[in-house]
C-alpha positions in Angstrom: 23.7 -2.6 4.6 20.6 -4.4 5.8 18.4 -2.1 3.5 20.5 -3.1 0.5 20.3 -6.8 1.5 16.5 -6.4 1.6 16.4 -4.8 -1.8 18.6 -7.6 -3.3 16.3 -10.3 -1.7 13.3 -8.5 -3.3 15.1 -8.5 -6.7 16.0 -12.1 -6.4 12.4 -13.0 -5.5 11.1 -11.1 -8.5 13.7 -12.7 -10.8 12.3 -16.1 -9.9 8.7 -15.0 -10.5 9.4 -13.1 -13.7 12.3 -15.2 -15.1 15.0 -12.6 -15.6 18.7 -13.2 -15.1 20.3 -9.9 -14.4 19.4 -6.5 -13.0 21.0 -3.5 -14.8 19.4 -0.6 -13.0 17.5 0.0 -9.8 15.5 3.1 -9.0 14.8 3.6 -5.3 12.5 6.3 -3.8 14.0 7.5 -0.6 12.1 10.1 1.5 13.8 12.7 3.6 12.2 11.3 6.7 12.9 7.7 5.9 16.0 7.6 8.1 18.2 6.4 5.2 21.7 7.9 4.8 22.2 8.0 1.0 26.0 7.8 1.1 25.8 4.7 3.3 23.2 3.2 1.0 25.4 3.7 -2.0 28.4 2.2 -0.3 26.4 -0.8 1.0 24.9 -1.3 -2.5 28.4 -2.0 -4.0 29.3 -4.4 -1.3 26.0 -6.3 -1.0 25.3 -6.8 -4.7 28.6 -8.6 -5.3 27.9 -12.1 -6.6 24.2 -11.5 -6.8 21.7 -10.9 -9.6 22.3 -7.2 -9.2 26.1 -7.2 -9.4 27.2 -4.2 -11.3 23.7 -2.7 -11.4 23.4 1.1 -11.3 21.6 2.4 -8.2 19.5 5.5 -8.9 18.2 7.3 -5.8 15.1 9.4 -6.2 14.6 11.8 -3.3 11.1 12.4 -2.0 10.4 15.7 -0.3 8.7 16.1 3.0 5.0 16.8 2.9 2.5 17.5 5.6 -1.1 18.4 6.2 -1.7 21.4 8.5 -4.6 21.0 10.9 -4.5 24.8 11.5 -5.2 26.0 7.9 -6.2 22.7 6.2 -3.5 23.0 3.6 -1.0 20.4 2.2 2.4 21.9 2.6 6.0 21.1 1.8 8.4 20.8 4.9 12.1 20.3 5.2 12.2 18.9 8.8 9.7 16.7 10.6 9.0 19.4 13.3 8.8 22.5 11.1 5.9 24.8 11.5 3.4 25.4 8.7 4.9 27.7 6.0 1.4 28.9 5.2 0.0 29.8 8.7 2.8 29.2 11.3 0.9 26.4 13.1 2.8 23.6 14.8 0.0 21.1 14.2 1.3 19.3 11.2 0.7 15.7 10.2 3.4 14.3 8.0 2.0 12.8 4.8 5.0 12.3 2.6 8.8 11.9 2.8 8.9 8.6 4.8 9.0 6.3 1.7 11.7 3.8 1.0 10.7 1.7 -2.0 11.8 0.1 -5.2 10.3 2.3 -7.9 11.5 0.6 -11.0 14.1 -1.9 -12.2 15.7 -2.5 -15.6 16.5 -6.2 -16.3 17.9 -8.5 -19.0 
């Protein structure tokens, strides 16, 4: 719920800066390694947005896949789990480069 509260605070801050009154849709990018439970996020969204600028706003979650750079073969690869081995060469020397994101990608307002 604290993540949802942070998103609502960001939306309210932007509403003051950009002079909009209502948020209709919010697109969030959520990486597989971000530690965010999507179902909990959706539940928290409905609760936290009550009586706020985002009340009734649709939450659209965009999943971000895990990406890594392999030190063994110098390739950028897609991974499913943080400690996977390289799908190209089998090396365990991977540096995660994507999938940790949690960000507001876009909002639709009135």
